[in-house]
Backbone as CSV, one residue per row, in Angstrom:
resi,resn,N_x,N_y,N_z,CA_x,CA_y,CA_z,C_x,C_y,C_z
1,MET,17.622,-112.207,146.355,18.476,-111.845,145.222,17.649,-111.378,144.038
2,ASN,16.521,-112.109,143.807,15.646,-111.720,142.701,15.029,-110.354,142.956
3,ASN,14.658,-110.102,144.237,14.093,-108.795,144.577,15.099,-107.679,144.320
4,CYS,16.362,-107.971,144.614,17.409,-106.970,144.367,17.556,-106.687,142.884
5,LYS,17.492,-107.762,142.064,17.592,-107.574,140.614,16.420,-106.756,140.091
6,HIS,15.201,-107.068,140.629,14.014,-106.327,140.195,14.126,-104.854,140.561
7,PHE,14.642,-104.603,141.766,14.798,-103.220,142.220,15.783,-102.448,141.341
8,LEU,16.917,-103.110,141.018,17.913,-102.458,140.170,17.361,-102.205,138.769
9,PHE,16.558,-103.144,138.262,15.971,-102.993,136.931,15.007,-101.811,136.903
10,ILE,14.150,-101.724,137.932,13.184,-100.628,137.995,13.897,-99.288,138.146
11,LEU,14.950,-99.271,138.972,15.717,-98.043,139.166,16.365,-97.582,137.867
12,ALA,16.940,-98.555,137.117,17.560,-98.203,135.832,16.529,-97.706,134.835
13,LEU,15.332,-98.314,134.857,14.267,-97.904,133.948,13.804,-96.484,134.253
14,LEU,13.604,-96.195,135.543,13.192,-94.846,135.928,14.251,-93.813,135.568
15,PHE,15.517,-94.173,135.728,16.608,-93.252,135.410,16.645,-92.936,133.922
16,SER,16.431,-93.977,133.099,16.447,-93.758,131.647,15.262,-92.920,131.197
17,VAL,14.087,-93.134,131.832,12.907,-92.336,131.495,13.122,-90.881,131.861
18,ASN,13.761,-90.656,133.025,14.039,-89.291,133.467,14.990,-88.575,132.516
19,LEU,16.025,-89.300,132.046,16.946,-88.706,131.082,16.234,-88.385,129.778
20,LYS,15.341,-89.289,129.357,14.594,-89.063,128.122,13.715,-87.821,128.241
21,ALA,13.108,-87.644,129.429,12.239,-86.481,129.631,13.015,-85.184,129.618
22,GLN,14.303,-85.259,130.001,15.110,-84.048,130.047,15.738,-83.696,128.710
23,GLU,15.675,-84.615,127.738,16.235,-84.319,126.425,15.414,-83.228,125.753
24,PRO,16.027,-82.214,125.189,15.273,-81.128,124.550,14.590,-81.600,123.287
25,THR,13.370,-81.143,123.086,12.674,-81.422,121.841,13.223,-80.505,120.765
26,ASP,12.708,-80.694,119.545,13.176,-79.852,118.444,12.873,-78.383,118.722
27,TYR,11.728,-78.117,119.393,11.383,-76.737,119.692,12.229,-76.175,120.821
28,GLU,12.745,-77.101,121.686,13.473,-76.629,122.849,14.956,-76.436,122.590
29,VAL,15.447,-76.877,121.439,16.860,-76.708,121.138,17.161,-75.219,120.994
30,PRO,18.052,-74.685,121.813,18.353,-73.250,121.706,19.119,-72.945,120.429
31,ARG,18.510,-72.167,119.552,19.160,-71.773,118.304,19.449,-70.285,118.384
32,LYS,20.696,-69.936,118.202,21.132,-68.562,118.422,21.310,-67.771,117.135
33,ASN,21.021,-68.369,115.989,21.230,-67.694,114.707,19.971,-67.790,113.857
34,GLU,19.756,-66.759,113.069,18.619,-66.780,112.151,18.927,-65.904,110.939
35,ILE,18.589,-66.400,109.776,18.681,-65.612,108.554,17.267,-65.305,108.084
36,GLY,17.080,-64.125,107.509,15.750,-63.713,107.098,15.746,-63.078,105.720
37,PHE,14.581,-63.113,105.097,14.386,-62.494,103.785,13.116,-61.671,103.831
38,GLU,13.243,-60.383,103.516,12.110,-59.459,103.567,11.193,-59.689,102.369
39,LEU,9.905,-59.920,102.646,8.952,-60.238,101.590,8.328,-58.988,100.969
40,LEU,7.963,-58.011,101.778,7.285,-56.827,101.243,8.184,-55.995,100.342
41,ASP,9.496,-56.051,100.560,10.413,-55.267,99.725,10.390,-55.704,98.268
42,LEU,9.926,-56.926,98.006,9.860,-57.407,96.625,8.925,-56.542,95.787
43,ILE,7.920,-55.953,96.433,6.977,-55.099,95.707,7.695,-53.925,95.054
44,ASP,8.729,-53.432,95.722,9.471,-52.269,95.223,10.739,-52.680,94.483
45,GLY,10.843,-53.954,94.104,12.025,-54.409,93.384,13.266,-54.484,94.236
46,SER,13.102,-54.698,95.553,14.238,-54.750,96.469,14.434,-56.167,96.991
47,TYR,15.684,-56.484,97.281,16.043,-57.786,97.848,16.822,-57.521,99.132
48,HIS,16.175,-57.838,100.248,16.739,-57.499,101.560,16.917,-58.773,102.386
49,PHE,18.150,-59.001,102.844,18.474,-60.155,103.676,18.967,-59.664,105.035
50,SER,18.796,-60.520,106.046,19.247,-60.151,107.387,19.821,-61.369,108.101
51,TYR,20.696,-61.079,109.045,21.258,-62.114,109.923,21.059,-61.661,111.361
52,GLU,20.477,-62.533,112.177,20.206,-62.210,113.579,20.950,-63.184,114.480
53,ARG,21.537,-62.642,115.531,22.322,-63.448,116.469,21.904,-63.114,117.900
54,LEU,21.573,-64.136,118.670,21.287,-63.944,120.085,22.596,-63.642,120.804
55,VAL,22.657,-62.505,121.481,23.909,-62.091,122.116,23.872,-62.208,123.633
56,TRP,22.684,-62.050,124.238,22.607,-62.159,125.693,21.149,-62.250,126.111
57,LYS,20.793,-63.368,126.743,19.429,-63.600,127.207,18.434,-63.270,126.091
58,ASN,17.569,-62.283,126.306,16.556,-61.963,125.298,16.987,-60.862,124.339
59,PHE,18.261,-60.522,124.344,18.783,-59.492,123.445,19.409,-60.130,122.207
60,SER,19.177,-59.515,121.063,19.789,-59.997,119.821,20.297,-58.815,119.008
61,PHE,21.229,-59.111,118.115,21.756,-58.124,117.172,21.398,-58.575,115.768
62,VAL,20.912,-57.650,114.968,20.501,-57.948,113.594,21.280,-57.053,112.643
63,PHE,21.790,-57.653,111.584,22.417,-56.869,110.516,21.683,-57.176,109.220
64,GLY,21.111,-56.140,108.626,20.382,-56.303,107.379,21.013,-55.509,106.255
65,ALA,20.927,-56.035,105.058,21.453,-55.352,103.873,20.546,-55.676,102.694
66,GLY,20.325,-54.675,101.866,19.448,-54.885,100.728,19.884,-54.089,99.515
67,TYR,19.444,-54.555,98.363,19.726,-53.863,97.101,18.411,-53.632,96.377
68,LYS,18.207,-52.407,95.909,17.006,-52.078,95.151,17.329,-51.919,93.679
69,THR,16.573,-52.610,92.854,16.705,-52.471,91.411,15.776,-51.364,90.917
70,GLU,15.883,-51.031,89.658,15.006,-50.012,89.084,13.605,-50.547,88.835
71,ASP,13.438,-51.869,88.934,12.119,-52.463,88.754,11.302,-52.314,90.040
72,GLY,10.016,-52.576,89.938,9.149,-52.493,91.104,7.828,-51.843,90.755
73,LEU,6.828,-52.100,91.604,5.501,-51.554,91.365,5.379,-50.099,91.796
74,VAL,6.304,-49.651,92.645,6.258,-48.272,93.133,7.102,-47.386,92.222
75,ASN,6.460,-46.436,91.561,7.162,-45.516,90.667,6.963,-44.073,91.131
76,LEU,7.953,-43.247,90.868,7.865,-41.826,91.190,7.602,-41.043,89.914
77,SER,6.560,-40.257,89.940,6.255,-39.450,88.761,7.297,-38.353,88.605
78,GLY,7.534,-37.958,87.377,8.506,-36.915,87.107,7.975,-35.535,87.443
79,ILE,8.843,-34.541,87.321,8.438,-33.144,87.531,7.629,-32.681,86.323
80,ASP,6.475,-32.118,86.592,5.609,-31.644,85.508,5.162,-30.219,85.832
81,ARG,6.059,-29.276,85.577,5.777,-27.866,85.806,5.753,-27.134,84.464
82,GLU,5.382,-25.891,84.523,5.266,-25.121,83.287,6.597,-25.005,82.558
83,LYS,7.681,-24.833,83.327,8.985,-24.632,82.711,9.872,-25.876,82.717
84,ILE,9.593,-26.808,83.597,10.433,-28.007,83.708,9.558,-29.245,83.638
85,LYS,9.904,-30.133,82.737,9.207,-31.408,82.609,10.258,-32.518,82.493
86,THR,10.100,-33.544,83.331,11.051,-34.656,83.310,10.309,-35.976,83.146
87,THR,11.067,-36.998,82.828,10.506,-38.344,82.753,10.267,-38.873,84.166
88,ASP,9.528,-39.983,84.269,9.330,-40.612,85.572,10.678,-41.010,86.163
89,ILE,10.750,-40.982,87.478,12.022,-41.194,88.169,12.149,-42.648,88.605
90,THR,13.184,-43.306,88.145,13.544,-44.641,88.614,14.897,-44.548,89.306
91,TYR,15.121,-45.410,90.260,16.370,-45.338,91.023,16.765,-46.723,91.501
92,ASP,18.043,-46.880,91.776,18.544,-48.120,92.351,19.615,-47.777,93.380
93,GLY,19.966,-48.767,94.192,20.956,-48.524,95.229,20.881,-49.564,96.323
94,PHE,21.484,-49.242,97.457,21.566,-50.215,98.550,21.245,-49.549,99.879
95,LYS,20.995,-50.381,100.872,20.787,-49.903,102.238,21.324,-50.940,103.213
96,ILE,21.805,-50.468,104.360,22.240,-51.344,105.439,21.521,-50.897,106.711
97,ILE,21.081,-51.889,107.499,20.282,-51.583,108.687,20.709,-52.491,109.837
98,PRO,21.537,-52.023,110.758,21.792,-52.770,111.989,20.700,-52.476,113.030
99,GLU,20.384,-53.493,113.833,19.344,-53.358,114.847,19.786,-54.014,116.152
100,ILE,19.210,-53.557,117.249,19.291,-54.234,118.541,17.863,-54.512,118.992
101,ARG,17.583,-55.776,119.329,16.232,-56.162,119.719,16.198,-56.735,121.139
102,TYR,15.064,-56.509,121.793,14.798,-57.143,123.086,13.457,-57.857,122.982
103,TYR,13.471,-59.176,123.169,12.255,-59.975,123.083,11.564,-59.989,124.443
104,ILE,10.332,-59.480,124.458,9.594,-59.318,125.709,9.089,-60.653,126.234
105,LYS,8.465,-61.429,125.375,7.887,-62.698,125.796,8.022,-63.689,124.666
106,LYS,8.665,-64.791,124.950,8.875,-65.802,123.923,7.675,-66.740,123.850
107,THR,7.465,-67.329,122.693,6.364,-68.270,122.510,6.835,-69.709,122.560
108,GLN,8.126,-69.943,122.604,8.701,-71.268,122.749,10.011,-71.093,123.503
109,VAL,10.793,-72.164,123.634,12.015,-72.083,124.419,13.042,-71.176,123.760
110,SER,13.016,-71.070,122.440,13.926,-70.164,121.749,13.734,-68.741,122.252
111,SER,14.828,-67.994,122.355,14.758,-66.633,122.906,14.506,-65.574,121.850
112,MET,14.334,-65.960,120.599,14.160,-64.973,119.533,12.819,-65.151,118.848
113,ASP,11.745,-65.099,119.611,10.410,-65.070,119.036,9.471,-64.377,120.008
114,GLY,8.273,-64.083,119.536,7.323,-63.330,120.334,7.437,-61.831,120.085
115,PHE,6.856,-61.044,120.970,6.912,-59.587,120.839,8.314,-59.069,121.145
116,TYR,8.711,-58.028,120.429,10.024,-57.437,120.670,9.975,-55.920,120.495
117,LEU,10.910,-55.261,121.159,11.185,-53.839,120.986,12.614,-53.704,120.491
118,GLY,12.912,-52.628,119.793,14.270,-52.499,119.277,14.623,-51.092,118.847
119,LEU,15.903,-50.909,118.581,16.453,-49.677,118.034,17.138,-50.001,116.712
120,TYR,17.105,-49.069,115.773,17.746,-49.325,114.485,18.463,-48.080,113.978
121,PHE,19.428,-48.338,113.116,20.119,-47.295,112.355,20.069,-47.709,110.891
122,LYS,19.777,-46.768,110.017,19.673,-47.096,108.586,20.508,-46.128,107.766
123,TYR,21.278,-46.689,106.848,22.005,-45.879,105.868,21.630,-46.382,104.483
124,ALA,21.317,-45.461,103.586,20.934,-45.838,102.227,21.581,-44.892,101.227
125,ARG,21.856,-45.435,100.063,22.409,-44.632,98.966,21.742,-45.080,97.669
126,PHE,21.081,-44.148,96.992,20.388,-44.445,95.747,20.842,-43.469,94.660
127,THR,20.873,-43.955,93.439,21.235,-43.123,92.292,20.111,-43.151,91.264
128,SER,20.020,-42.070,90.494,18.953,-41.955,89.508,19.378,-41.005,88.401
129,ASP,18.716,-41.126,87.271,18.886,-40.180,86.165,17.704,-39.219,86.164
130,LEU,17.995,-37.940,86.099,16.953,-36.922,86.012,17.046,-36.284,84.632
131,ASP,16.191,-36.744,83.745,16.213,-36.295,82.351,14.902,-35.593,82.011
132,GLY,14.997,-34.574,81.168,13.790,-33.875,80.767,14.096,-32.695,79.875
133,THR,13.203,-31.716,79.916,13.323,-30.537,79.055,12.999,-29.280,79.857
134,TYR,13.777,-28.243,79.603,13.562,-26.946,80.264,13.023,-25.953,79.246
135,TYR,11.885,-25.320,79.592,11.267,-24.308,78.738,11.363,-22.958,79.462
136,PRO,12.362,-22.147,79.165,12.600,-20.907,79.929,11.458,-19.907,79.859
137,ASP,10.708,-19.886,78.757,9.606,-18.930,78.632,8.261,-19.543,79.009
138,GLY,8.276,-20.786,79.487,7.037,-21.442,79.881,6.232,-21.980,78.725
139,GLN,6.753,-21.890,77.524,6.082,-22.398,76.336,6.870,-23.584,75.784
140,GLU,6.155,-24.608,75.380,6.822,-25.803,74.861,7.289,-25.551,73.428
141,ASN,8.289,-24.702,73.344,8.842,-24.314,72.052,10.194,-24.999,71.873
142,PRO,10.315,-25.894,70.907,11.586,-26.608,70.730,12.751,-25.697,70.359
143,ASP,12.454,-24.503,69.840,13.534,-23.594,69.447,14.212,-22.952,70.655
144,THR,13.484,-22.827,71.761,14.053,-22.183,72.956,14.278,-23.162,74.106
145,SER,13.889,-24.394,73.931,14.001,-25.376,75.018,15.435,-25.891,75.145
146,THR,15.743,-26.439,76.319,17.063,-26.996,76.613,16.897,-28.375,77.233
147,THR,17.725,-29.294,76.805,17.666,-30.649,77.358,18.268,-30.694,78.761
148,ILE,17.596,-31.413,79.648,18.066,-31.597,81.025,18.635,-33.005,81.167
149,GLU,19.855,-33.099,81.671,20.461,-34.404,81.959,21.273,-34.287,83.246
150,PHE,20.755,-34.904,84.306,21.454,-34.918,85.592,21.632,-36.356,86.067
151,ASP,22.748,-36.598,86.737,22.910,-37.801,87.547,22.643,-37.393,88.989
152,ALA,21.658,-38.021,89.608,21.269,-37.658,90.970,21.656,-38.764,91.947
153,THR,22.103,-38.353,93.134,22.445,-39.292,94.205,21.754,-38.851,95.488
154,LEU,21.084,-39.794,96.127,20.428,-39.535,97.405,21.071,-40.397,98.479
155,ARG,21.586,-39.758,99.513,22.126,-40.464,100.680,21.267,-40.120,101.884
156,SER,20.947,-41.134,102.670,20.110,-40.888,103.841,20.602,-41.692,105.033
157,THR,20.445,-41.111,106.207,20.698,-41.802,107.467,19.479,-41.592,108.357
158,ALA,19.155,-42.602,109.146,17.992,-42.510,110.021,18.212,-43.362,111.260
159,VAL,17.642,-42.930,112.358,17.632,-43.703,113.601,16.197,-43.741,114.104
160,GLY,15.847,-44.825,114.796,14.489,-44.936,115.296,14.323,-46.154,116.175
161,PHE,13.108,-46.357,116.626,12.794,-47.546,117.413,11.703,-48.328,116.700
162,MET,11.483,-49.560,117.129,10.532,-50.413,116.426,9.875,-51.375,117.401
163,ILE,8.724,-51.872,116.990,8.008,-52.902,117.712,7.527,-53.928,116.707
164,GLY,7.591,-55.189,117.084,7.189,-56.239,116.166,6.855,-57.526,116.888
165,TYR,6.501,-58.515,116.094,6.155,-59.827,116.633,6.692,-60.890,115.685
166,LYS,7.456,-61.828,116.239,7.995,-62.925,115.435,7.240,-64.207,115.775
167,LEU,6.602,-64.772,114.759,5.745,-65.942,114.933,6.437,-67.197,114.416
168,PRO,6.674,-68.210,115.267,7.226,-69.474,114.774,6.142,-70.268,114.052
169,ILE,6.419,-70.711,112.837,5.429,-71.469,112.073,5.829,-72.927,111.909
170,SER,7.061,-73.270,112.275,7.519,-74.656,112.266,8.709,-74.752,113.207
171,LYS,9.411,-75.874,113.173,10.532,-76.073,114.079,11.649,-75.062,113.844
172,ARG,11.816,-74.611,112.614,12.917,-73.705,112.299,12.485,-72.412,111.614
173,PHE,11.310,-72.399,111.026,10.888,-71.233,110.254,10.014,-70.295,111.089
174,THR,10.182,-68.991,110.838,9.401,-67.961,111.519,8.939,-66.914,110.512
175,ILE,7.903,-66.188,110.898,7.477,-65.005,110.152,7.602,-63.810,111.088
176,ASP,8.370,-62.829,110.670,8.653,-61.650,111.487,7.793,-60.486,110.990
177,PHE,6.875,-60.046,111.841,6.024,-58.905,111.513,6.589,-57.663,112.201
178,MET,7.228,-56.784,111.430,7.644,-55.501,111.990,6.450,-54.563,111.896
179,ILE,5.819,-54.326,113.038,4.563,-53.595,113.058,4.775,-52.106,112.808
180,ALA,5.760,-51.523,113.456,6.015,-50.087,113.298,7.463,-49.792,113.637
181,GLY,8.047,-48.854,112.886,9.432,-48.447,113.130,9.636,-46.971,112.877
182,PRO,9.018,-46.083,113.683,9.175,-44.638,113.469,10.566,-44.150,113.850
183,GLY,10.998,-43.100,113.173,12.313,-42.534,113.465,12.486,-41.183,112.801
184,ALA,13.705,-40.681,112.832,14.047,-39.393,112.224,15.185,-39.604,111.239
185,GLY,15.094,-38.948,110.085,16.093,-39.149,109.042,16.682,-37.852,108.532
186,ARG,17.855,-37.975,107.944,18.548,-36.860,107.296,18.861,-37.276,105.873
187,TYR,18.487,-36.432,104.904,18.610,-36.777,103.494,19.486,-35.746,102.784
188,ASN,20.395,-36.246,101.963,21.300,-35.386,101.203,21.179,-35.719,99.717
189,ILE,20.891,-34.702,98.920,20.753,-34.870,97.474,21.894,-34.137,96.783
190,SER,22.531,-34.809,95.838,23.569,-34.165,95.025,23.290,-34.451,93.559
191,LEU,23.568,-33.472,92.720,23.331,-33.571,91.284,24.631,-33.357,90.525
192,VAL,24.764,-34.072,89.422,25.878,-33.871,88.498,25.286,-33.472,87.155
193,ASN,25.574,-32.248,86.736,25.016,-31.725,85.498,25.802,-32.241,84.294
194,LYS,25.085,-32.755,83.304,25.730,-33.273,82.100,25.475,-32.377,80.888
195,LYS,24.727,-31.277,81.098,24.428,-30.337,80.025,24.595,-28.905,80.532
196,ASP,24.970,-27.996,79.630,25.028,-26.578,79.987,23.606,-26.026,80.086
197,LEU,23.328,-25.337,81.196,22.001,-24.782,81.428,22.124,-23.319,81.838
198,PRO,21.136,-22.499,81.501,21.177,-21.083,81.905,21.041,-20.943,83.419
199,ASP,21.531,-19.832,83.952,21.520,-19.614,85.404,20.110,-19.631,85.978
200,GLU,19.153,-19.079,85.243,17.789,-19.006,85.774,17.139,-20.387,85.916
201,PHE,17.717,-21.384,85.276,17.157,-22.730,85.391,17.113,-23.194,86.842
202,TYR,18.163,-22.895,87.604,18.253,-23.419,88.968,17.208,-22.791,89.884
203,ASP,16.857,-21.535,89.658,15.766,-20.939,90.427,14.455,-21.657,90.131
204,ASP,14.228,-21.968,88.860,13.014,-22.689,88.489,13.042,-24.125,89.023
205,LEU,14.224,-24.740,89.050,14.340,-26.098,89.582,14.044,-26.123,91.082
206,ASN,14.613,-25.163,91.831,14.357,-25.099,93.271,12.871,-24.928,93.564
207,GLU,12.228,-24.071,92.793,10.794,-23.856,92.982,10.000,-25.114,92.641
208,ALA,10.406,-25.800,91.567,9.701,-27.016,91.169,9.841,-28.112,92.220
209,LEU,11.038,-28.254,92.797,11.254,-29.283,93.812,10.475,-28.994,95.088
210,GLU,10.383,-27.727,95.465,9.646,-27.371,96.673,8.156,-27.645,96.518
211,ASN,7.678,-27.716,95.287,6.268,-28.008,95.038,6.049,-29.421,94.502
212,TYR,7.121,-30.207,94.481,7.006,-31.589,94.013,6.226,-32.391,95.041
213,SER,5.435,-33.365,94.584,4.513,-34.085,95.459,5.204,-34.752,96.636
214,ILE,6.449,-35.213,96.456,7.157,-35.880,97.543,7.649,-34.876,98.570
215,PHE,8.039,-33.682,98.115,8.671,-32.709,98.991,7.732,-31.619,99.498
216,ASP,6.469,-31.644,99.091,5.609,-30.522,99.462,5.283,-30.490,100.952
217,LEU,5.523,-31.599,101.664,5.309,-31.622,103.109,6.595,-31.388,103.888
218,ILE,7.688,-31.177,103.179,8.989,-31.001,103.817,9.332,-29.521,103.856
219,SER,9.816,-29.075,104.982,10.245,-27.676,105.089,11.683,-27.539,104.611
220,ALA,11.955,-28.082,103.423,13.311,-28.024,102.876,13.498,-26.724,102.109
221,ASP,14.679,-26.200,102.200,15.017,-24.965,101.489,16.025,-25.322,100.402
222,PHE,15.515,-25.697,99.237,16.399,-26.107,98.154,17.141,-24.895,97.596
223,ARG,18.454,-25.052,97.454,19.287,-23.971,96.949,20.307,-24.511,95.945
224,PHE,19.811,-25.239,94.961,20.700,-25.685,93.897,21.101,-24.493,93.032
225,SER,22.351,-24.514,92.579,22.834,-23.480,91.660,23.897,-24.110,90.776
226,ASP,24.400,-23.316,89.820,25.413,-23.864,88.925,26.725,-24.133,89.651
227,THR,26.895,-23.558,90.845,28.117,-23.795,91.629,27.875,-24.671,92.851
228,ASN,26.627,-24.901,93.189,26.294,-25.742,94.341,25.157,-26.677,93.959
229,LEU,25.506,-27.918,93.695,24.515,-28.896,93.269,24.225,-29.898,94.383
230,LYS,24.150,-29.399,95.614,23.843,-30.254,96.759,22.795,-29.581,97.634
231,SER,21.960,-30.410,98.265,20.971,-29.901,99.197,20.672,-30.981,100.226
232,ALA,20.174,-30.574,101.392,19.892,-31.519,102.470,18.628,-31.093,103.202
233,PHE,17.950,-32.065,103.784,16.746,-31.778,104.557,16.484,-32.932,105.519
234,GLY,15.708,-32.654,106.554,15.297,-33.672,107.506,13.873,-34.106,107.237
235,PHE,13.583,-35.366,107.546,12.252,-35.902,107.291,12.049,-37.127,108.164
236,PRO,10.828,-37.360,108.673,10.591,-38.553,109.489,10.876,-39.833,108.706
237,SER,11.350,-40.834,109.415,11.611,-42.146,108.832,10.603,-43.139,109.401
238,PHE,10.216,-44.100,108.598,9.268,-45.108,109.081,9.581,-46.446,108.429
239,ARG,9.589,-47.492,109.253,9.860,-48.839,108.752,8.702,-49.766,109.097
240,TYR,8.485,-50.724,108.234,7.528,-51.803,108.471,7.940,-52.951,107.569
241,GLY,7.425,-54.137,107.817,7.807,-55.239,106.943,7.332,-56.584,107.445
242,ILE,7.422,-57.555,106.567,7.136,-58.955,106.881,8.264,-59.777,106.276
243,SER,8.951,-60.545,107.095,10.075,-61.332,106.595,9.944,-62.785,107.024
244,LEU,10.514,-63.653,106.221,10.548,-65.087,106.495,11.921,-65.436,107.032
245,GLY,11.965,-66.139,108.169,13.231,-66.450,108.808,13.467,-67.940,108.961
246,TYR,14.755,-68.305,109.032,15.164,-69.699,109.254,16.223,-69.705,110.345
247,SER,15.980,-70.429,111.420,16.894,-70.451,112.562,17.786,-71.685,112.517
248,PHE,18.981,-71.542,113.068,19.929,-72.655,113.115,20.889,-72.472,114.274
């Protein structure tokens, strides 16, 4: 009888140890949600948040949204041509970026870490004031100069692919390194004129924009006029970033 009791006790002990071994650790708990905050965007005065959801095996869906203020370390110099001179360009606006990711190899039981490949779509809308002075004769003569006041809007869409690595640094926190995100974009610029300007101004503006430091590598054909204050061009898109994530 005692042997039977000892056997039952040992069997119960082994069973409890086996159950304990099968209990998931904190790292092994499958967490299908993660929120993230982009760190590098702070340099440009932007605040970008994202939500990631595991949808199937190693596939996840990410929705990101951000707002850019006029503050930031990155500034755009104004137009400085013989006939057109403007102030430095500041802008603000928002962007939304949905993504689909595939995690190649996980570093823990969670399915949303390690190296990943993905596809993204980006839409952004920014507004800016374009203020300055127009000198029709190329001389800085206040008697012949005209004040420039435009409200500018830039809308862009882009698609591309990306590669990155998400590193777990604790039980719930990760650092997401987006190594590269090349793509193709389409950009649309529209202007709202707030001052009367001579017709020849728009020819000088088109020429100035085609030689502007940002656009000099773009094969854009600017055709702003007093009746058409819109233009569009294509340009490569590129994404990169470092974000801090929290899983739950």
